[in-house]
C-alpha positions in Angstrom: -94.4 98.3 262.4 -91.2 99.4 264.1 -91.4 99.1 267.8 -89.2 101.4 269.8 -87.3 100.5 273.0 -90.0 101.7 275.4 -88.5 103.3 278.5 -91.8 104.8 279.6 -93.5 104.4 283.0 -95.8 101.7 281.7 -96.3 99.8 279.6 -93.0 98.3 280.0 -90.9 95.6 278.0 -92.4 92.2 278.1 -90.0 89.4 278.4 -90.0 86.7 275.7 -91.2 84.0 278.0 -94.2 86.0 278.8 -94.9 86.8 275.1 -94.6 83.0 274.4 -96.9 82.2 277.2 -99.5 84.5 275.8 -99.5 82.6 272.5 -100.3 79.1 273.9 -103.5 77.3 272.8 -106.6 78.5 274.4 -109.1 76.5 276.3 -112.7 77.6 277.3 -112.1 79.3 280.8 -115.7 79.2 281.6 -116.2 75.4 281.2 -112.7 74.0 281.7 -112.6 73.2 285.4 -108.8 73.2 285.3 -108.7 77.0 284.6 -110.5 77.7 287.9 -107.5 76.1 289.6 -105.1 77.9 287.4 -106.6 81.4 288.1 -106.8 80.6 291.7 -103.1 79.6 292.0 -102.1 82.8 290.0 -103.9 84.8 292.6 -102.2 83.0 295.3 -98.8 83.7 293.7 -99.6 87.4 293.4 -100.5 87.3 297.2 -96.9 86.0 297.9 -95.2 89.2 296.5 -97.8 91.3 298.1 -97.1 89.6 301.4 -100.8 89.0 302.1 -103.2 86.4 303.1 -106.1 88.4 301.8 -108.1 87.2 298.8 -106.6 88.3 295.4 -108.5 88.8 292.2 -107.5 89.5 288.6 -109.9 91.8 286.7 -110.3 92.0 283.0 -109.2 95.5 282.4 -106.1 97.7 283.0 -105.4 99.4 286.3 -108.1 101.9 286.1 -110.7 99.2 286.2 -109.5 98.0 289.5 -109.5 101.5 291.0 -113.0 102.2 289.8 -114.2 98.8 290.9 -112.9 99.5 294.4 -114.6 102.9 294.6 -117.8 101.6 293.2 -117.9 98.7 295.6 -117.2 100.7 298.7 -119.0 104.1 298.1 -122.6 104.8 298.8 -124.3 108.2 298.5 -123.3 110.6 301.3 -120.2 108.5 302.4 -117.4 110.7 303.6 -114.2 109.6 302.0 -110.7 110.9 302.6 -108.5 111.6 299.5 -104.8 111.9 300.4 -103.6 114.1 297.6 -100.0 115.0 296.6 -100.2 114.3 292.9 -102.3 114.0 289.8 -103.5 110.5 290.4 -104.0 111.1 294.1 -106.4 114.0 293.4 -108.0 111.8 290.5 -109.4 109.4 293.1 -112.0 112.2 293.9 -113.6 111.8 290.4 -114.2 108.2 291.0 -115.8 108.7 294.5 -118.0 111.5 293.3 -119.1 109.3 290.3 -120.6 107.1 293.0 -122.0 109.8 295.0 -119.4 110.0 297.8 -118.5 113.2 299.6 -114.8 113.9 299.2 -112.6 115.4 301.8 -109.0 116.3 300.9 -105.8 116.1 302.8 -103.4 118.1 300.6 -99.7 117.3 300.7 -96.8 118.9 299.0 -96.7 117.7 295.4 -92.9 117.6 295.4 -92.7 115.4 298.5 -94.1 112.2 300.0 -97.0 112.8 302.3 -95.9 114.0 305.7 -97.2 111.5 308.3 -96.9 114.0 311.2 -99.2 116.4 309.4 -101.7 113.6 308.4 -101.8 112.5 312.0 -102.7 116.1 313.2 -105.4 116.1 310.6 -106.8 112.8 311.6 -106.8 113.7 315.3 -109.2 116.5 314.4 -111.3 114.7 311.8 -111.4 110.9 311.3 -115.1 110.2 310.4 -114.4 108.7 307.1 -115.7 105.3 305.6 -112.4 104.8 303.8 -109.3 106.7 302.6 -107.5 106.5 299.3 -103.7 107.0 298.8 -101.4 106.6 295.8 -98.3 104.6 296.3 -96.3 105.9 293.4 -97.9 108.9 291.7 -96.5 108.3 288.3 -97.0 111.8 286.7 -94.5 113.3 289.1 -92.7 110.2 290.5 -93.4 110.8 294.2 -93.4 107.8 296.5 -95.6 107.8 299.6 -94.8 105.8 302.8 -97.5 103.3 303.2 -95.9 101.7 306.2 -96.7 104.9 308.1 -99.9 106.1 306.4 -102.1 103.0 306.2 -101.7 101.7 309.9 -102.4 105.3 311.1 -105.7 105.3 309.1 -106.7 101.8 310.4 -106.1 102.9 314.0 -108.8 105.5 313.4 -111.1 102.8 312.0 -110.7 104.0 308.4 -110.6 101.5 305.6 -107.5 101.9 303.2 -107.6 101.8 299.5 -104.2 102.0 297.8 -103.3 102.7 294.1 -100.0 100.7 293.7 -100.3 100.4 289.9 -96.8 102.0 289.2 -95.1 100.5 292.3 -96.3 96.9 292.8 -93.4 94.6 292.0 -90.8 97.4 292.1 -91.2 98.9 295.6 -91.6 97.1 298.9 -95.2 96.4 299.7 -96.4 94.6 302.8 -100.1 94.4 302.6 -100.9 92.7 305.8 -98.2 94.3 308.0 -99.1 97.7 306.7 -102.9 97.2 307.1 -104.0 97.7 303.6 -107.5 96.7 302.9 -107.6 97.0 299.1 -104.4 97.5 297.0 -104.7 97.7 293.2 -102.0 97.0 290.6 -101.6 96.6 286.8 -100.1 94.0 284.6 -98.2 96.5 282.4 -96.0 98.4 284.9 -93.4 96.6 287.2 -94.8 93.1 286.6 -94.1 93.6 282.8 -97.0 91.6 281.3 -99.1 93.0 278.5 -101.6 95.7 279.4 -105.1 94.7 280.1 -105.4 93.3 283.7 -105.9 94.7 287.2 -104.7 92.9 290.3 -106.4 93.5 293.6 -106.1 92.2 297.1 -109.2 92.6 299.2 -109.4 92.2 303.0 -112.2 90.6 304.9 -112.9 94.2 306.4 -113.4 95.4 302.8 -115.7 92.5 301.8 -117.7 93.1 305.0 -118.1 96.8 304.2 -119.4 95.8 300.7 -121.9 93.3 302.0 -123.4 95.7 304.6 -124.1 98.4 302.3 -127.6 100.0 302.5 -128.0 99.9 298.7 -126.8 97.6 296.0 -123.5 98.4 294.3 -124.3 100.5 291.1 -122.4 98.4 288.7 -122.0 94.9 287.4 -118.5 95.0 285.9 -117.1 97.1 288.7 -118.8 95.1 291.5 -116.0 93.2 293.5 -118.6 91.0 295.3 -119.4 89.2 292.1 -116.0 87.6 292.3 -116.2 86.5 295.9 -117.2 82.8 295.5 -116.0 82.2 291.9 -113.9 79.1 292.9 -116.6 77.4 295.1 -119.2 77.9 292.5 -116.9 77.2 289.5 -118.4 80.3 287.9 -116.7 83.4 286.4 -119.0 86.5 286.3 -117.9 87.1 282.8 -115.4 85.3 280.5 -111.8 86.0 281.5 -109.2 86.9 278.9 -107.3 83.5 279.3 -104.3 84.3 277.2 -103.6 87.5 279.2 -103.9 85.6 282.5 -101.6 82.8 281.2 -99.0 85.6 280.3 -99.5 87.3 283.7 -98.9 83.9 285.5 -95.4 83.8 283.8 -94.6 87.4 284.6 -95.5 86.9 288.2 -93.2 83.8 288.2 -90.4 86.1 286.8 -91.0 88.5 289.7 -91.0 85.8 292.4 -87.9 84.2 291.1 -86.0 87.5 291.1 -84.9 87.5 294.8 -83.0 90.8 294.2 -85.9 92.7 292.4 -86.4 95.5 294.9 -82.6 96.0 295.3 -82.3 96.0 291.5 -84.9 98.8 291.4 -83.3 100.6 294.2 -79.8 100.7 292.7 -81.1 101.8 289.3 -83.4 104.5 290.7 -80.5 105.8 292.7 -78.2 105.6 289.7 -80.6 107.5 287.4 -81.1 110.3 289.9 -77.3 110.7 290.4 -76.8 111.0 286.6 -79.5 113.5 286.2 -78.2 115.8 288.9 -74.5 115.4 287.9 -75.4 116.3 284.5 -76.9 119.6 285.7 -80.5 118.7 285.3 -83.2 119.0 288.0 -85.5 116.4 289.3 -89.1 117.4 289.9 -89.4 115.6 293.2 -87.3 117.0 296.2 -87.9 114.1 298.5 -89.9 110.8 298.4 -88.3 109.5 295.2 -89.7 106.4 293.5 -87.3 103.7 292.2 -89.7 102.9 289.4 -89.9 106.3 287.6 -87.6 109.4 287.5 -89.2 112.8 286.5 -86.9 115.3 285.1 -87.5 119.1 284.7 -87.2 120.2 281.0 -84.5 122.8 280.5 -85.7 126.4 279.9 -86.7 127.0 276.4 -86.7 123.3 275.2 -89.7 121.6 273.6 -90.0 118.2 275.4 -92.0 116.7 272.6 -89.4 117.5 270.0 -86.7 116.2 272.4 -88.5 112.9 272.9 -89.2 112.6 269.3 -85.5 113.0 268.5 -84.7 110.1 270.8 -87.1 107.9 268.9 -85.9 109.1 265.4 -82.3 108.8 266.1 -81.9 106.1 268.9 -85.2 104.3 268.8 -85.8 105.0 272.5 -89.2 106.1 273.8 -89.5 108.1 277.1 -92.6 110.0 278.3 -93.7 113.4 279.0 -96.4 114.1 281.6 -99.9 115.6 281.7 -102.1 117.9 283.7 -100.1 120.6 285.5 -96.9 118.9 284.4 -97.6 118.9 280.7 -94.7 120.1 278.7 -92.6 120.7 281.9 -91.0 117.3 282.7 -89.6 114.2 281.1 -90.3 110.7 282.5 -88.1 107.6 282.4 -89.7 104.4 283.5 -87.2 102.1 285.0 -89.6 99.5 286.4 -90.0 95.8 285.7 -88.0 94.7 282.6 -87.1 98.2 282.0 -85.0 98.2 285.2 -82.0 96.6 283.5 -78.7 98.5 283.6 -78.0 98.2 279.9 -81.4 99.5 278.8 -81.2 102.4 281.3 -77.7 103.3 280.4 -78.6 103.4 276.7 -81.6 105.6 277.5 -79.4 108.1 279.4 -76.9 108.0 276.5 -79.7 108.8 274.0 -81.2 111.5 276.3 -77.8 113.1 276.7 -77.4 113.2 272.8 -80.8 114.6 272.4 -80.3 117.3 275.0 -77.0 118.3 273.4 -78.7 118.5 270.1 -81.1 121.1 271.4 -78.4 123.1 273.1 -78.1 121.8 276.6 -74.5 120.8 277.6 -74.4 118.0 280.2 -71.8 118.3 282.9 -71.0 114.5 282.9 -71.3 111.4 280.9 -74.7 110.4 282.0 -74.5 106.7 281.1 -71.1 106.2 282.8 -72.2 108.3 285.9 -75.3 105.9 286.1 -73.2 102.6 285.6 -70.8 103.8 288.4 -73.6 103.2 290.9 -74.4 99.6 289.5 -71.5 97.7 291.0 
């Protein structure tokens, strides 16, 4: 099987030391007492780069499991839940909340910009009777980044619990869980952390645990019940057998992130460089403000078939980028410059490949995209 150079917004490239860690000999994670310490220490390390003292858990399913588990554990029938929506994933929270019989109220933002905190404050001053609120850090289909440092403290001031989807930002954008008053934040192993797909990472505040414990009715799930993980270490009991190889690989990937003291600056410079190259080439970015440093979303030139363009890149340069879905299907291209993908050599080659593909289908770039990008990496 020929594996392309994946420059998609997740899954991302997995470093060799992570791949090797995943191949080490397995123990029995339920019976081996040492693994409880290993799991706990891995959770503590994740808490380090989340800048939180809250409890952290690793769940055995990719990021969507973490998002559903949070909604399942918090939501009861008739609960009013605020969904802050300026993108496909932001809106998608509503489906999970309704699945567990919650009543959804939307705050709609401009889908080409980050959430306007002034408008949100005006909305909350009129209506703040919500059990919790959901917000997406980086809405990957469009590449919009929301300013959690403004949004989440504002919600907590109104007594509203905060649930954040940071699957595509965690590890590549600043995230200060305690300072920003985030009750639950969800990440995924396969994005900026650059581990194999299959794990959700969550930090859970005491306020969130308290809300779960004080429900009128039991949580309507076992696998998506966050409370079953609460005392795993004291009881030396996992609610189900964890995927030990994936967690060992994750530990190495987390160590990679922690050892990279310039990880956020690296993402910032690469994101800025990609945006400069795109615009100087005469292309358009979908987002007008609130740019993510982990993914760039580029409008497809008129008359061009994005699927054929992307396939040309795979066939001729062995580079895979992504399209999008929902209302953006067929309209945009997405380059994931997150985690191990956020390396200037990989990104420069991706831009070179994209330029050659664009020119093959009739679009003439106004600059050398790779060189324009590299000029920002000094």
